[in-house]
C-alpha positions in Angstrom: 4.3 6.7 -22.1 4.8 6.3 -18.4 2.5 4.9 -15.7 2.5 6.7 -12.4 0.7 7.2 -9.1 -1.5 10.2 -8.8 -0.1 13.2 -7.1 -1.3 12.9 -3.5 -3.0 16.3 -3.3 -5.6 18.1 -5.3 -4.2 20.9 -7.5 -4.5 22.1 -11.0 -0.8 22.9 -11.0 1.8 20.3 -12.2 4.7 20.2 -9.8 8.2 20.7 -10.9 9.9 17.3 -10.8 13.3 17.3 -9.0 16.2 14.9 -9.0 18.0 13.4 -6.0 20.9 15.9 -6.4 18.5 18.9 -6.3 19.0 21.2 -3.3 16.1 22.3 -1.2 15.9 24.8 1.6 14.2 23.2 4.6 14.6 22.4 8.3 12.0 21.3 10.9 12.8 21.5 14.6 11.0 21.9 18.0 11.7 25.6 18.2 10.0 26.5 14.9 6.8 28.5 15.2 4.8 25.9 13.2 6.0 22.9 15.1 3.3 20.1 15.0 1.1 22.1 12.6 1.4 19.5 9.8 0.5 16.8 12.3 -2.7 18.6 13.3 -4.0 18.1 9.7 -2.8 14.6 8.9 -3.7 12.7 5.8 -1.2 9.8 5.8 -1.5 6.7 3.6 0.3 3.7 5.1 2.5 1.2 3.4 3.0 -2.4 4.5 6.4 -1.6 6.2 4.8 1.4 7.9 2.3 -0.9 9.6 4.9 -3.4 10.5 7.0 -0.8 12.3 4.1 0.8 14.0 2.4 -2.3 15.2 5.7 -3.5 16.7 6.3 -0.2 18.3 2.9 -0.3 20.0 3.1 -3.9 20.9 0.1 -4.9 18.9 -0.7 -7.5 16.3 -1.6 -6.1 12.8 -5.3 -6.7 13.2 -5.5 -4.8 16.4 -3.4 -2.0 14.9 -5.7 -1.7 11.9 -8.8 -1.6 14.2 -7.4 1.1 16.5 -5.2 3.3 14.3 -6.1 2.9 10.6 -9.0 3.9 8.4 -9.7 2.1 5.1 -10.1 3.9 1.7 -10.2 2.9 -1.9 -7.1 3.7 -3.9 -8.6 3.6 -7.4 -11.8 3.0 -9.3 -11.3 -0.8 -9.0 -11.7 -0.4 -5.2 -8.1 -1.6 -4.5 -7.9 -1.2 -0.7 -5.6 1.2 1.1 -5.4 2.4 4.7 -4.7 5.8 6.2 -3.6 6.7 9.7 -6.6 7.4 11.9 -7.0 10.9 13.2 -9.2 12.6 15.8 -12.4 14.5 14.8 -10.4 17.6 14.0 -8.0 15.7 11.7 -5.0 15.6 14.1 -2.7 12.6 14.2 -3.4 10.5 17.3 0.4 10.2 17.9 1.1 14.0 18.1 2.0 15.5 21.5 3.2 18.9 22.6 6.7 17.4 22.5 6.3 16.1 19.0 5.6 12.7 17.5 5.3 9.9 20.2 6.4 7.3 17.6 9.0 9.4 15.9 11.6 6.6 15.4 8.9 4.5 13.7 6.9 7.2 11.9 5.4 6.4 8.5 7.1 6.9 5.1 5.0 10.0 4.2 6.0 11.7 7.5 9.6 11.1 6.8 9.5 12.5 3.3 7.6 15.7 4.1 7.9 18.3 2.6 9.2 16.2 -0.3 6.7 14.3 -2.4 7.7 11.5 -4.7 6.3 9.9 -7.9 7.0 6.4 -8.9 6.9 6.0 -12.7 7.6 3.0 -14.9 8.6 4.0 -18.5 7.2 1.8 -21.2 9.4 -1.3 -21.9 11.6 -0.5 -18.9 12.2 -3.3 -16.4 12.5 -0.9 -13.5 10.6 2.0 -12.1 11.9 5.6 -11.9 11.3 7.8 -8.9 11.1 11.6 -9.2 10.5 14.1 -6.5 8.7 17.4 -6.0 8.5 20.0 -3.2 5.3 20.6 -1.2 4.9 24.1 0.2 2.0 24.8 2.5 1.2 28.2 4.0 1.5 27.0 7.6 5.0 25.5 7.1 7.9 27.8 8.1 10.5 25.2 7.6 11.1 26.5 4.1 12.4 29.8 5.6 15.1 28.1 7.7 18.6 28.9 6.5 19.7 25.4 5.5 20.2 23.8 2.1 20.3 20.0 1.6 20.0 17.8 -1.4 17.0 15.5 -1.6 19.3 12.5 -1.5 20.9 13.7 1.8 17.4 14.6 3.2 16.2 11.0 2.5 19.2 9.7 4.3 18.7 12.1 7.2 15.1 11.1 7.6 15.8 7.3 7.3 13.5 7.0 4.4 15.8 4.8 2.3 15.1 1.7 4.4 11.4 2.2 4.1 11.6 2.6 0.3 13.7 -0.6 0.1 11.2 -2.5 2.2 8.2 -1.3 0.2 9.8 -1.6 -3.3 8.1 -4.9 -4.3 4.8 -3.7 -3.1 5.2 -0.5 -5.2 5.9 -2.8 -8.2 2.6 -4.6 -7.6 0.8 -1.2 -7.5 2.5 0.0 -10.7 1.9 -3.3 -12.5 -1.8 -3.2 -11.6 -2.0 0.4 -12.8 -0.1 -0.2 -16.0 -2.3 -3.2 -16.8 -5.3 -0.9 -16.7 -8.7 -2.1 -17.9 -7.2 -5.0 -19.9 -7.2 -7.2 -16.8 -10.7 -6.2 -15.8 -11.9 -5.4 -12.3 -10.2 -7.6 -9.7 -12.5 -10.1 -8.1 -13.4 -9.7 -4.4 -11.2 -12.6 -3.4 -8.2 -10.9 -5.0 -8.9 -7.6 -3.2 -9.2 -9.5 0.1 -5.8 -11.2 -0.6 -4.3 -7.8 -1.4 -5.5 -6.3 1.9 -4.3 -9.2 3.9 -0.8 -9.5 2.3 -0.3 -5.7 2.4 -1.6 -4.7 5.8 -2.8 -7.5 8.0 0.5 -9.4 8.4 -0.4 -11.5 11.4 -3.6 -12.7 9.8 -1.6 -13.4 6.6 0.8 -15.5 8.8 -2.1 -17.7 10.0 -3.2 -18.1 6.4 0.3 -19.2 5.2 0.7 -21.7 8.1 -2.7 -23.2 7.4 -3.1 -26.8 6.1 -5.0 -25.5 3.0 -2.1 -23.3 2.0 0.5 -26.1 2.5 -1.7 -28.3 0.3 -1.6 -25.7 -2.4 2.0 -24.6 -2.4 5.1 -26.8 -2.4 7.5 -25.1 0.1 10.2 -26.4 2.4 9.7 -26.7 6.2 12.5 -24.2 6.6 10.4 -21.6 4.8 7.5 -22.1 7.2 9.9 -21.8 10.2 11.3 -18.5 8.8 7.9 -16.8 8.2 6.7 -18.0 11.6 9.4 -15.9 13.2 10.4 -13.2 10.8 7.9 -10.4 9.9 10.0 -9.0 7.1 10.4 -12.4 5.4 6.7 -12.9 5.7 5.9 -9.4 4.3 8.2 -9.9 1.3 6.7 -13.4 0.6 3.3 -11.7 0.6 4.5 -9.4 -2.2 5.6 -12.5 -4.2 2.3 -14.2 -3.6 0.3 -11.1 -4.9 2.4 -11.1 -8.1 1.7 -14.8 -8.6 -2.1 -14.6 -7.9 -2.8 -11.3 -9.5 -0.4 -11.4 -12.5 0.6 -15.0 -13.0 4.3 -14.5 -12.1 5.0 -18.1 -11.1 7.8 -17.9 -8.6 6.2 -20.0 -5.8 6.0 -23.7 -6.7 2.5 -25.3 -6.5 1.6 -28.9 -5.9 0.7 -30.6 -9.2 -3.0 -30.7 -10.1 -4.0 -28.7 -7.0 -6.1 -26.2 -8.9 -7.9 -28.9 -10.9 -8.8 -30.7 -7.7 -10.0 -27.4 -6.1 -12.1 -26.6 -9.2 -13.7 -30.1 -9.2 -14.5 -29.8 -5.5 -16.2 -26.4 -6.0 -17.7 -27.0 -9.4 -21.3 -27.0 -8.1 -20.7 -23.7 -6.3 -19.2 -22.1 -9.5 -22.3 -23.3 -11.5 -24.7 -21.8 -9.0 -22.8 -18.5 -9.2 -23.0 -18.6 -13.0 -26.7 -19.3 -12.9 -27.3 -16.4 -10.4 -25.4 -14.0 -12.7 -27.5 -15.1 -15.7 -30.7 -14.5 -13.6 -29.5 -11.1 -12.5 -28.8 -10.1 -16.1 -32.1 -11.4 -17.3 -33.9 -9.5 -14.6 -32.1 -6.3 -15.5 -33.1 -6.8 -19.2 -36.7 -7.5 -18.2 -36.8 -4.3 -16.0 -35.4 -2.3 -18.9 -38.0 -3.5 -21.4 -40.8 -3.0 -18.7 -39.7 0.6 -18.3 -39.9 1.1 -22.0 -43.5 -0.1 -22.3 
C-alpha cells in the first residue's frame, strides 16, 4: 500500500507513470505558436520555496506577497491550508507578458516541471518517499510536436527543478506523513493549521514568532541559532519544517525547556475548562434540538 498526493487535474484516466530515464518529446520557446497559452490559464499551487524565491524577487516580505499574489485554498478534507498563485479574472498569471514570464528565473516549481507531472509516494514501511512522473498533454500545447527528445532527468536539470525539490523535500515529508496518518490522528486543531500556514508560507511572520520571548521560553536553543534564522531565510524555512514535525507528529528534534508545557497548561487551565464546558453545552443543545424535532 502506498500513500500519494492526488493527481493535480481531474480525469478518469490513470496516467502512465514514467521513470527519470524515460525520454519525452518536448520543447517550449518564444517562437512556438502556443507561446504563453499555458500561462493564460494558470492553476499553480505554491510551495514554501516558491514563495521564498518570488517574494525576494519582488522585494516584498512574505505577508505582502501572500496578500497581493496568492489565493488560499484547502488541500484536503481536514482543511489543511494551501496557496495558489493569484490570476486575473480570466485566469491568466499576473506575471505573464508578451515576452514571456517576467519572473522566469524565479518561477514556481509547477511551472518548471510543465508538461511533466510528478507524484510523491511513500511505500508502506519504507523510510523514504518515491517520486514517479507522468506526461501532461493539453490540446493547446504544441511543444509536444517539437523535434527534440530529452529524458525526464535531463529536463529536470534543464529547468532547474532539482534545487526546488531539494528545498521542499522536508515539507513534502510533512504532507505525506499527514496523509498517511489519515483519520487516526483526527482533524488537526485550528492552532495546528495556523502553525502549518505560518511555517509553510508566511516566512517573515514565522521569523517574528521564532524570535519572540514566548518562543525562547519554550524551546532551548543557542544564541547562534537565533542569529542564523534572523539572517537566513532558508535556515528559517527548514527549521519551520522541523517544528511542524515536532508539533504535529511528536518528532522531538528541538529541545524544550523542562516543564514548560506543564506551566503553560496550569496558566491556561481555566480557559481549557471553559472551552470544555462550552463543548458540552453545544452537544447538549444539539441533542435537545434532535429530540425536539422528533416530538
